[in-house]
FITOR-226543 format. One line per 4 residues: number of its first residue (from 1); their letters; for each residue x, y, z of N, C-alpha, C. Coordinates in nm, 4 decimals. Layout:
N
NUM = A = X,Y,Z,X,Y,Z,X,Y,Z  ...
***
This chain:
98
1 = MDAI = 1.6850,-2.2353,3.0961,1.7757,-2.2723,2.9054,1.6841,-2.1696,2.8580  1.6004,-2.0501,2.9529,1.5700,-1.9816,2.8839,1.6551,-1.8233,2.8166  1.7616,-1.8862,2.8322,1.8455,-1.7630,2.7861,1.8901,-1.8303,2.6665  1.9267,-1.9598,2.6302,1.8887,-1.9633,2.4965,1.8095,-1.9501,2.3907
5 = KAAY = 1.6991,-1.9542,2.4567,1.5648,-1.9076,2.3573,1.5772,-1.7956,2.3514  1.6021,-1.7192,2.4461,1.6166,-1.4941,2.4719,1.7173,-1.5124,2.3212  1.8021,-1.5627,2.2992,1.9171,-1.5553,2.2470,1.9061,-1.5522,2.0745  1.8725,-1.6910,2.0978,1.8360,-1.7296,1.9275,1.6920,-1.7698,1.8574
9 = GATV = 1.6152,-1.7157,1.9444,1.4879,-1.7636,1.8987,1.4774,-1.9078,1.8562  1.3634,-1.8904,1.7211,1.3091,-2.0219,1.6988,1.4531,-2.0913,1.6130  1.5437,-2.0464,1.5759,1.6358,-2.0991,1.5125,1.7272,-2.2439,1.5827  1.7110,-2.2282,1.6888,1.8064,-2.3132,1.7835,1.7196,-2.3553,1.9199
13 = QIKD = 1.7106,-2.4902,1.8885,1.6639,-2.5521,1.9529,1.7299,-2.6614,2.0708  1.7290,-2.6446,2.2033,1.7972,-2.7446,2.3071,1.7409,-2.8883,2.2764  1.8021,-2.9836,2.2281,1.7781,-3.0880,2.1827,1.8131,-3.1940,2.3133  1.8808,-3.1788,2.3650,1.8958,-3.2676,2.5203,1.9140,-3.1906,2.6145
17 = LPRD = 1.8596,-3.1853,2.7238,1.8687,-3.0772,2.8749,2.0506,-3.1265,2.8802  2.0848,-3.0365,2.9541,2.2361,-3.0878,3.0211,2.1990,-3.1530,3.1234  2.2940,-3.2479,3.1446,2.3011,-3.3457,3.2467,2.4383,-3.2761,3.3247  2.4173,-3.3050,3.4754,2.5369,-3.2842,3.5514,2.6069,-3.1199,3.4876
21 = GLNL = 2.5402,-3.0162,3.4056,2.6099,-2.9259,3.3783,2.7253,-2.9231,3.3132  2.6975,-3.0456,3.2295,2.7964,-3.0609,3.1563,2.8161,-3.0497,2.9920  2.7020,-3.0872,2.9801,2.6913,-3.1014,2.8328,2.5588,-3.0287,2.7770  2.5595,-2.9739,2.6192,2.4052,-2.8961,2.6274,2.4310,-2.9161,2.4698
25 = TLKI = 2.3343,-3.0240,2.4006,2.2991,-3.0126,2.2647,2.2436,-2.9185,2.2121  2.2665,-2.8833,2.1195,2.1821,-2.7807,2.0491,2.1293,-2.8185,1.8822  2.0098,-2.7757,1.8872,1.9754,-2.8730,1.7057,1.9707,-2.7124,1.6347  2.0020,-2.6697,1.5295,2.0262,-2.5367,1.4541,1.9803,-2.5685,1.3390
29 = NLSK = 1.8414,-2.4970,1.3122,1.7447,-2.5093,1.1689,1.8332,-2.3939,1.1237  1.9111,-2.4526,0.9857,1.9668,-2.3986,0.9103,1.8895,-2.2836,0.7827  1.7715,-2.3591,0.7852,1.6721,-2.3068,0.6813,1.5939,-2.1422,0.7530  1.6654,-2.1160,0.8917,1.5818,-2.0123,0.9362,1.7194,-1.8911,0.9632
33 = LPAN = 1.8047,-1.8847,0.8793,1.9184,-1.8467,0.8921,1.9066,-1.7340,0.7979  1.9174,-1.6122,0.8301,1.9127,-1.4663,0.7626,1.9540,-1.5171,0.6435  1.8930,-1.4311,0.5521,1.9379,-1.4729,0.3889,2.0341,-1.3584,0.3724  2.0638,-1.2459,0.4266,2.1707,-1.1535,0.4101,2.3227,-1.2394,0.4739
37 = QDQR = 2.3937,-1.2228,0.3794,2.5388,-1.3172,0.4290,2.6000,-1.2131,0.5423  2.5813,-1.0876,0.5388,2.6730,-1.0007,0.6800,2.6221,-1.0547,0.8289  2.4444,-1.0453,0.7875,2.3280,-1.1147,0.9104,2.3870,-1.2868,0.9583  2.3807,-1.3441,0.8452,2.4261,-1.4403,0.8923,2.5310,-1.4920,0.9138
41 = QSFL = 2.6340,-1.4275,0.9036,2.7448,-1.4288,0.9302,2.7823,-1.3450,1.0933  2.6889,-1.3122,1.1396,2.6826,-1.2212,1.2485,2.5751,-1.3283,1.3925  2.4954,-1.3767,1.2999,2.4193,-1.5263,1.3896,2.5136,-1.5942,1.4193  2.6245,-1.6755,1.2867,2.6554,-1.7886,1.3301,2.7609,-1.7314,1.4321
45 = VKIA = 2.8313,-1.6345,1.4890,2.9387,-1.5731,1.5265,2.8435,-1.6227,1.6796  2.7375,-1.5143,1.6889,2.6506,-1.5768,1.7840,2.6129,-1.6693,1.8521  2.5905,-1.7978,1.7808,2.5591,-1.9097,1.7980,2.7338,-1.9977,1.8567  2.8476,-1.9488,1.8409,2.9549,-1.9875,1.8420,2.9694,-1.9381,2.0154
49 = SVRE = 2.9146,-1.8343,2.0197,2.9411,-1.7773,2.1726,2.8484,-1.8159,2.3084  2.7951,-1.9463,2.2106,2.6954,-2.0539,2.3297,2.6961,-2.0102,2.5102  2.8802,-2.0514,2.5125,2.8943,-2.0771,2.6598,2.8740,-1.9128,2.7041  2.8917,-1.8432,2.6729,2.8964,-1.6872,2.7202,2.7470,-1.6938,2.7723
53 = VVLG = 2.6525,-1.7139,2.6931,2.5284,-1.6968,2.6671,2.4683,-1.8082,2.7886  2.5228,-1.9560,2.7823,2.5079,-1.9965,2.9261,2.5498,-2.0226,3.0606  2.6435,-1.9338,3.0842,2.7074,-1.9148,3.1617,2.6862,-1.7822,3.2169  2.6408,-1.7190,3.1561,2.6092,-1.5422,3.2050,2.4482,-1.5110,3.2066
57 = APLR = 2.4026,-1.6351,3.1955,2.2551,-1.6278,3.2250,2.2075,-1.6092,3.4027  2.2810,-1.6822,3.4583,2.2382,-1.6708,3.6018,2.3255,-1.5097,3.6544  2.4009,-1.4479,3.6385,2.4578,-1.3004,3.6199,2.3735,-1.2281,3.6013  2.2953,-1.2333,3.4310,2.2196,-1.1981,3.4346,2.0943,-1.1284,3.5046
61 = VILK = 2.0453,-1.2617,3.5845,1.9395,-1.2448,3.6977,1.9832,-1.1731,3.8063  2.0902,-1.2239,3.8762,2.1251,-1.1664,4.0137,2.1503,-1.0249,3.9577  2.2071,-0.9793,3.8889,2.2540,-0.8039,3.8808,2.1198,-0.7594,3.8118  2.0092,-0.8210,3.7921,1.8523,-0.7548,3.7637,1.8058,-0.7054,3.8929
65 = YLAS = 1.8103,-0.8186,3.9460,1.7794,-0.8011,4.1186,1.8751,-0.6851,4.1580  2.0395,-0.6940,4.1805,2.0830,-0.6346,4.2762,2.0273,-0.4253,4.2092  2.0116,-0.4244,4.0734,2.0160,-0.3086,4.0556,1.8498,-0.2516,4.0907  1.7901,-0.3727,4.1217,1.6421,-0.3043,4.1737,1.6789,-0.3337,4.3181
69 = RTVA = 1.7462,-0.3578,4.3530,1.7972,-0.3051,4.5448,1.7061,-0.4126,4.5907  1.6595,-0.5631,4.5341,1.6375,-0.6611,4.5943,1.6747,-0.7982,4.5439  1.6553,-0.9076,4.6314,1.6831,-1.0127,4.6469,1.6057,-1.1330,4.5946  1.6714,-1.2276,4.4854,1.5508,-1.2702,4.4508,1.5069,-1.4316,4.5221
73 = PDID = 1.4164,-1.4096,4.5055,1.3162,-1.5024,4.6243,1.3909,-1.6372,4.6462  1.4771,-1.7166,4.4840,1.4909,-1.8193,4.5344,1.6436,-1.8291,4.5415  1.7027,-1.7351,4.5226,1.8378,-1.7370,4.5392,1.9217,-1.7069,4.6376  2.0310,-1.7817,4.7358,2.0881,-1.7513,4.8551,2.1656,-1.6165,4.7980
77 = PLVA = 2.1396,-1.5366,4.9128,2.2027,-1.3884,4.8974,2.3725,-1.3809,4.8334  2.4448,-1.5029,4.9260,2.5857,-1.5087,4.8205,2.5884,-1.5597,4.7647  2.6379,-1.5821,4.6357,2.6103,-1.6677,4.5194,2.7981,-1.6215,4.4672  2.8227,-1.7452,4.4264,2.9536,-1.7786,4.3507,2.9084,-1.7851,4.2236
81 = HVHR = 2.9437,-1.7385,4.1344,2.9603,-1.7451,3.9982,3.0470,-1.7877,3.9103  3.0648,-1.9312,3.8696,3.2064,-1.9861,3.7983,3.2090,-1.9359,3.7037  3.3266,-1.8305,3.6709,3.3886,-1.7663,3.5281,3.4631,-1.8131,3.4673  3.5489,-1.8897,3.4775,3.6493,-2.0372,3.4529,3.6465,-2.1558,3.5048
85 = PREL = 3.7227,-2.2474,3.4665,3.7318,-2.3477,3.6078,3.8314,-2.3221,3.6853  3.8034,-2.3066,3.8332,3.8596,-2.3140,3.9646,3.8618,-2.1717,3.9355  3.8103,-2.1081,3.9111,3.8211,-1.9428,3.8942,3.6569,-1.8958,3.8742  3.6435,-1.8408,4.0175,3.5128,-1.8106,4.0171,3.5090,-1.6533,4.1210
89 = FFLV = 3.4043,-1.5968,4.1155,3.4153,-1.4851,4.1925,3.2213,-1.4978,4.2761  3.2608,-1.3803,4.3869,3.1156,-1.4266,4.4676,3.0489,-1.2684,4.4464  2.8959,-1.2408,4.4629,2.8546,-1.1812,4.4758,2.7344,-1.1744,4.5926  2.7752,-1.0371,4.6585,2.6875,-1.0479,4.7863,2.5994,-0.8986,4.8059
93 = PKGC = 2.4957,-0.9171,4.8163,2.4143,-0.7665,4.8410,2.4715,-0.6822,4.9578  2.5190,-0.5482,4.9395,2.5780,-0.4975,5.0570,2.5237,-0.5420,5.1908  2.3519,-0.5291,5.2273,2.3549,-0.5255,5.3214,2.3571,-0.6843,5.4295  2.3628,-0.7822,5.3421,2.3954,-0.9150,5.3769,2.5012,-0.9589,5.4723
97 = LE = 2.6302,-0.8255,5.4245,2.7810,-0.8577,5.4966,2.7833,-0.8161,5.6146  2.6824,-0.6937,5.6797,2.7061,-0.6149,5.7864,2.6297,-0.6649,5.8926
***
C-alpha cells in the first residue's frame, strides 16, 4: 500500500486493507484537493486510475531490481504478473533460465 501513499500523499487514506486482494476502500480528504481547477481535475483523474497504481506497484519493484541487475531478496525470481483477469505475463531474470 506504499504505492497509494506515494501516488496520492495525504489526500487519500486507505480505510480498510484489502482482503483476499479483492476490495480496497479509500478515504479522500476533499479539503486537501488543489484549489486550482485544472490541478484538481488532474488529481481526480489520477485517483480514478487507482487500479493502475495498485496493480503496477509490484511490477515497478521488480523492474527496479532488474534494472540494477539484482534480484529482490524476498521475491521469487520467476514472477507472474496479472495484467487483466486470465491475462498475465512472466518476468524472469536472464540468468534464471540458463
